[in-house]
C-alpha positions as CSV (number, residue, x, y, z in Angstrom):
1,M,10.6,31.2,-7.7
2,Y,7.0,31.9,-6.5
3,W,3.7,32.4,-8.3
4,V,0.6,33.3,-6.3
5,R,-3.1,33.8,-6.8
6,Q,-4.7,35.4,-3.9
7,K,-8.3,34.8,-2.4
8,P,-10.1,37.3,-0.6
9,F,-10.7,35.3,2.5
10,Y,-7.0,34.2,2.8
11,N,-5.4,34.7,6.1
12,K,-1.6,34.2,6.3
13,E,-1.6,33.6,10.2
14,L,-4.6,31.2,10.0
15,A,-2.8,29.5,7.2
16,E,0.6,29.3,9.2
17,F,-1.3,28.1,12.4
18,L,-3.4,25.3,10.6
19,L,-0.2,24.0,8.8
20,H,1.5,23.8,12.2
21,M,-1.3,21.6,13.4
22,C,-0.7,19.4,10.4
23,V,2.8,19.1,11.5
24,Y,1.6,18.2,15.1
25,A,-0.8,15.5,13.6
26,Y,2.5,13.8,12.1
27,R,4.2,14.1,15.4
28,Q,1.2,12.7,17.1
29,Y,1.8,9.6,14.9
30,V,5.4,9.4,15.5
31,N,5.0,9.8,19.3
32,N,2.2,7.1,19.1
33,G,-0.6,9.4,20.6
34,P,0.6,12.3,22.9
35,I,0.1,15.8,21.6
36,E,2.1,18.5,22.6
37,P,0.6,21.6,24.4
38,I,-0.8,24.3,22.2
39,P,-1.2,27.7,23.9
40,G,-4.7,28.9,24.0
41,F,-6.2,25.5,23.2
42,K,-7.2,22.4,25.2
43,L,-7.1,18.9,23.7
44,V,-10.7,17.7,23.4
45,H,-9.7,14.3,21.8
46,S,-7.0,12.3,19.8
47,F,-8.4,9.8,17.4
48,K,-7.3,6.8,15.3
49,A,-8.7,5.8,11.9
50,K,-8.1,2.4,9.9
51,A,-5.9,2.2,6.8
52,N,-6.3,-1.0,5.1
53,G,-8.1,-2.3,8.3
54,I,-5.2,-1.2,10.5
55,P,-5.8,1.4,13.3
56,E,-3.5,4.3,13.4
57,W,-3.2,7.7,15.0
58,F,-4.7,10.2,12.5
59,G,-5.5,13.4,14.3
60,F,-6.8,15.4,17.0
61,I,-9.5,17.9,18.0
62,L,-8.6,21.1,19.9
63,E,-10.9,23.7,21.6
64,S,-10.4,27.2,22.4
65,D,-12.7,30.1,23.7
66,D,-14.1,30.7,20.3
67,A,-12.9,27.8,18.1
68,I,-12.9,24.2,17.3
69,V,-9.8,22.8,15.4
70,I,-9.6,19.4,14.0
71,A,-6.3,18.2,12.1
72,F,-5.6,15.1,10.0
73,R,-2.2,13.8,9.2
74,G,-1.0,12.5,5.8
75,T,0.6,9.3,4.5
76,Q,3.0,7.6,7.0
77,S,2.6,3.8,6.9
78,D,2.5,0.8,4.1
79,A,-1.3,0.7,5.0
80,D,-1.7,4.4,4.3
81,W,-0.2,3.7,0.9
82,V,-2.3,1.0,0.1
83,A,-5.5,3.2,0.9
84,D,-3.9,6.0,-1.2
85,A,-3.6,3.6,-4.1
86,S,-7.4,2.5,-4.0
87,I,-8.6,4.8,-6.6
88,S,-11.8,3.2,-7.5
89,Q,-14.7,5.4,-6.6
90,T,-17.8,5.1,-4.2
91,P,-20.6,7.5,-3.4
92,F,-20.0,10.1,-0.9
93,L,-21.8,8.7,2.0
94,Y,-22.6,11.7,4.1
95,G,-24.8,13.9,1.9
96,N,-27.6,13.2,-0.8
97,N,-26.4,13.4,-4.7
98,G,-22.8,14.2,-3.4
99,G,-21.3,12.3,-6.3
100,L,-18.3,9.8,-6.1
101,V,-15.3,9.9,-4.1
102,H,-12.1,8.0,-3.8
103,S,-12.7,4.6,-2.0
104,G,-9.5,4.5,-0.1
105,F,-9.9,8.0,1.3
106,Q,-13.5,7.4,2.3
107,S,-12.7,4.2,4.0
108,V,-10.1,5.7,6.2
109,Y,-12.4,8.7,7.0
110,A,-15.5,6.5,7.7
111,S,-13.5,4.6,10.5
112,C,-13.3,7.8,12.5
113,R,-16.2,9.6,11.5
114,D,-18.5,8.4,14.2
115,E,-16.0,8.9,17.0
116,I,-15.3,12.7,15.8
117,F,-19.0,13.3,15.7
118,K,-19.6,12.0,19.2
119,K,-17.1,14.4,20.4
120,Y,-18.6,17.3,18.6
121,A,-21.9,16.5,20.1
122,L,-20.2,17.6,23.6
123,L,-19.0,20.9,22.1
124,S,-20.6,24.4,21.5
125,K,-22.1,24.8,18.0
126,Q,-21.6,28.6,18.4
127,K,-18.0,28.2,17.9
128,N,-16.2,28.2,14.4
129,L,-14.9,24.9,13.2
130,F,-11.5,24.9,11.6
131,I,-10.5,21.8,9.5
132,T,-7.0,21.0,8.3
133,G,-4.7,18.5,6.8
134,H,-1.7,17.8,4.7
135,S,-1.4,15.4,1.8
136,L,-3.7,12.3,2.5
137,G,-4.8,14.2,5.6
138,G,-5.9,17.1,3.2
139,A,-8.1,14.6,1.5
140,L,-9.7,13.7,4.7
141,A,-10.1,17.3,5.6
142,I,-12.4,17.7,2.4
143,L,-14.3,14.7,3.1
144,H,-14.7,15.9,6.7
145,A,-15.5,19.6,5.8
146,A,-18.3,18.4,3.3
147,D,-19.8,16.1,6.2
148,A,-19.5,18.5,8.8
149,A,-21.2,21.4,7.1
150,L,-24.1,19.4,6.4
151,N,-24.3,17.2,9.7
152,A,-22.4,18.9,12.5
153,G,-24.3,22.1,13.0
154,F,-21.5,24.6,13.7
155,R,-21.8,28.2,13.2
156,S,-19.2,28.4,10.4
157,I,-16.7,26.0,8.8
158,V,-13.4,27.0,7.3
159,M,-11.2,24.4,5.6
160,Y,-7.6,24.9,4.9
161,N,-5.5,22.1,3.6
162,Y,-2.0,21.6,2.0
163,G,-0.8,19.5,-0.9
164,A,-3.9,17.5,-1.1
165,P,-4.7,15.0,-4.1
166,R,-8.1,15.2,-5.8
167,V,-10.9,13.4,-3.8
168,G,-13.8,12.8,-5.9
169,D,-15.6,13.3,-9.5
170,G,-17.0,16.5,-10.7
171,R,-20.4,16.3,-9.0
172,F,-18.5,15.8,-5.7
173,A,-16.4,18.8,-6.3
174,S,-19.3,21.0,-7.2
175,F,-21.3,19.5,-4.1
176,Y,-18.4,20.3,-2.0
177,D,-17.9,24.1,-3.4
178,Q,-21.5,24.7,-2.4
179,A,-21.4,23.1,0.9
180,V,-18.0,24.6,2.0
181,P,-17.4,28.2,0.5
182,N,-14.8,29.1,3.1
183,S,-12.2,26.7,1.8
184,I,-8.6,27.1,0.4
185,R,-6.5,24.4,-1.0
186,F,-2.9,25.4,-0.9
187,V,-1.0,24.0,-3.9
188,N,2.7,24.0,-4.8
189,T,2.6,23.7,-8.5
190,A,5.9,21.8,-8.4
191,D,4.2,19.3,-6.0
192,L,3.4,15.9,-7.4
193,V,0.5,15.0,-5.0
194,P,-2.1,17.5,-5.9
195,K,-1.8,16.1,-9.5
196,L,-3.0,12.7,-8.4
197,P,-5.2,10.7,-9.1
198,P,-5.3,11.9,-12.8
199,F,-8.2,13.5,-14.3
200,V,-9.2,10.1,-16.0
201,V,-8.4,6.6,-14.5
202,Y,-9.1,3.4,-16.4
203,N,-9.0,0.1,-15.0
204,P,-8.4,-2.5,-17.8
205,L,-9.5,-5.4,-15.7
206,S,-13.1,-4.0,-14.8
207,K,-13.1,-1.8,-17.9
208,T,-14.4,0.9,-15.6
209,T,-13.2,4.6,-16.2
210,F,-13.2,6.8,-13.0
211,F,-13.1,10.8,-13.3
212,Y,-11.4,13.0,-10.7
213,Q,-11.8,16.7,-10.3
214,H,-10.4,19.0,-7.7
215,V,-12.6,21.1,-5.5
216,Q,-12.2,24.8,-6.1
217,T,-10.4,27.7,-4.3
218,P,-6.7,26.8,-5.0
219,F,-4.3,29.2,-3.6
220,S,-1.1,28.3,-5.6
221,F,2.5,29.1,-5.6
222,T,5.7,27.5,-7.2
223,A,8.6,26.3,-4.9
224,D,10.8,23.9,-6.6
225,T,13.3,22.2,-4.1
226,G,14.7,20.0,-6.8
227,S,13.2,16.7,-5.3
228,I,9.8,15.1,-5.3
229,A,9.6,14.5,-1.6
230,G,11.0,18.0,-0.9
231,N,8.2,19.8,-2.9
232,H,5.6,18.0,-1.0
233,M,6.9,18.6,2.6
234,P,5.1,20.9,5.0
235,D,8.3,23.1,5.2
236,T,8.0,23.9,1.7
237,Y,4.4,25.0,2.3
238,F,5.5,27.2,5.0
239,S,8.0,28.8,2.5
240,G,5.3,29.3,0.0
241,I,3.0,30.9,2.4
242,E,5.9,33.1,3.4
243,G,6.6,34.0,-0.2
244,M,3.0,34.7,-1.0
245,A,3.0,37.2,1.8
246,R,6.3,39.0,0.4
247,L,4.6,39.2,-2.8
248,A,1.2,40.6,-1.3
249,Y,3.1,43.4,0.3
250,R,5.2,44.5,-2.7
């Protein structure tokens, strides 16, 4: 069963292409670095990030005649799971009054951020920047989109992510929504990951409470495969996008 809420700047072909780029980022990790050729694009750079201090392949930057694409992969290793579980909060590092964000996600992003921006400095800022990621990669895509909107200087920025968790508190969510208006979170309502971290997280040891809120512009469907892992897989998100397209043309 599918349920959909459409957004005016949704583009099915773009959604499918960027989800394919998320899959390519997973393959990059499995292949220990190499990226398959993508027609119409050249590879600008493959990059690593550190999860729990361990460097791993985490994504790549592509360039075409009129676009830049950056893709981040999701959780794959034990170190990634440790980063996912680091749900304390820290100030967003790349904009004033940007609120608080998940310390594990920002730690991973901070470890590759300068390398990415050095590559951006060599690219035309008249091109559109497209940012994408699945799962943990979706959280990194949100952090990067907010950062790039403020600091990278591209003509326009579009962020599409898939099955992403919550990234920060209400102040960060509002900050992000203003900075990156062309942004869609694709959410399978049967997927557990977008429900994490919970709205309220209490640490009984430090007696600290953290609050989490999603950024806006969700594009939702329901596709229940009968398993927690299946509901989160990129293939299920491909099916959801196809289902949304069928509903749109009824």
